[in-house]
C-alpha positions in Angstrom: 100.9 -122.2 27.7 100.1 -121.3 24.4 101.8 -120.5 21.4 101.2 -118.0 18.6 103.4 -117.9 15.6 103.2 -114.6 13.8 105.2 -114.4 10.7 106.0 -110.8 9.0 107.4 -109.9 6.1 108.8 -107.1 4.4 109.6 -106.4 0.6 111.4 -104.1 -1.1 109.6 -103.2 -4.3 112.6 -101.4 -5.4 114.9 -104.6 -5.2 114.1 -107.7 -6.8 114.9 -110.9 -4.0 115.2 -108.5 -1.7 112.7 -109.7 1.2 112.9 -109.4 4.9 111.2 -112.0 7.3 111.0 -112.0 10.8 108.9 -114.9 12.9 107.6 -113.9 16.3 106.3 -116.5 18.9 104.1 -115.4 21.4 104.1 -117.8 24.4 100.7 -117.2 26.8 101.4 -118.4 29.7 98.0 -119.3 31.9 98.7 -119.6 35.6 95.8 -121.7 36.8 94.9 -120.1 40.3 91.8 -122.1 41.0 90.9 -125.6 42.5 89.4 -128.2 41.4 85.2 -128.5 42.9 84.9 -131.7 44.6 81.5 -132.9 45.6 81.6 -136.2 47.5 78.7 -138.3 47.9 76.3 -137.9 51.1 76.8 -139.9 54.2 75.5 -143.5 53.9 74.0 -146.2 56.0 74.6 -150.0 55.1 74.6 -153.3 56.0 77.6 -154.1 53.3 81.0 -154.0 54.8 82.4 -153.3 51.1 81.5 -150.3 50.4 82.2 -148.1 46.7 82.0 -144.5 46.1 82.7 -142.2 43.5 83.3 -137.9 43.8 82.5 -135.5 41.2 85.3 -133.7 40.3 85.0 -130.2 38.0 87.9 -127.7 37.4 88.7 -125.0 35.3 91.6 -125.9 32.8 92.4 -129.7 34.0 89.9 -131.7 31.8 91.1 -134.7 34.4 92.4 -134.0 37.8 93.4 -136.7 40.1 90.9 -137.9 42.9 92.1 -139.7 45.6 90.1 -141.2 49.1 91.2 -142.2 52.1 90.2 -145.1 52.8 89.7 -146.1 49.1 86.9 -146.8 47.3 85.8 -150.6 47.7 87.7 -150.7 50.7 86.1 -153.3 53.8 84.7 -151.2 56.5 84.5 -152.5 59.8 80.8 -153.2 61.3 79.0 -151.4 63.5 81.3 -148.3 63.1 81.2 -145.1 61.3 84.1 -144.4 59.0 85.0 -141.1 57.7 86.2 -140.9 54.1 88.4 -137.9 53.2 88.9 -137.1 49.5 90.6 -135.0 47.4 91.3 -133.5 43.8 94.3 -132.1 42.8 94.7 -130.6 39.2 97.7 -130.3 37.0 98.6 -127.1 38.9 98.9 -129.0 42.3 95.4 -126.8 43.1 93.6 -129.3 45.8 90.1 -129.5 47.3 89.0 -131.5 49.8 85.7 -133.3 51.2 84.5 -135.7 53.6 81.3 -137.9 54.4 80.8 -140.7 56.6 79.4 -144.3 56.1 78.0 -146.4 59.2 78.1 -150.1 58.8 75.5 -152.3 60.5 75.1 -155.7 61.2 72.4 -158.0 59.4 70.3 -160.6 60.6 68.8 -162.7 58.0 65.7 -163.6 60.2 64.2 -163.1 63.5 65.5 -166.4 64.8 69.5 -166.0 64.4 69.3 -162.5 66.2 71.7 -162.4 69.1 70.0 -162.9 72.6 72.5 -159.7 73.8 70.1 -157.4 71.1 67.0 -158.4 72.9 64.5 -156.6 74.6 64.8 -156.8 78.6 64.0 -154.2 81.3 66.9 -154.6 82.9 69.4 -155.0 80.5 71.6 -151.8 79.1 74.5 -152.6 76.4 75.4 -149.1 76.4 76.2 -147.5 73.5 73.9 -150.2 71.7 70.4 -150.1 71.3 68.4 -152.9 72.5 65.6 -154.3 70.0 62.6 -156.3 70.4 62.1 -159.7 68.7 59.6 -157.6 66.0 62.7 -157.4 63.6 61.4 -157.3 59.7 63.8 -160.1 57.7 66.7 -158.1 56.4 67.3 -155.6 59.3 70.2 -153.7 59.5 70.8 -153.2 63.5 73.2 -150.2 63.6 
């Protein structure tokens, strides 16, 4: 809300000290009907289970809209799973906008000798949705 003050003064030239003064206050009510713009980070694949993120938000009137994400940035996510993060930006007029992105956390094997046997290649073995890998992993390869 914006306020303008207008003061009008009328003087009677024939009467000394005869002054009429009126002050008007004009209130300009600005109604914000435009939702903020929120941009989520791109989908991510990582070997770290604790992940941080920060969506970007702009708004036509509110300089600092509220941003909430579920799960929250910095949360520890489950290894071997894909988590969908939902974020909402809300401005002072309670207009809101949403975005979402996915984070996949893979398993990290630090060297070839530590690769569990169930991930090694076998002509007759199937582990359902888990990919079968050969022993040709490079150090610090993430397995998804």
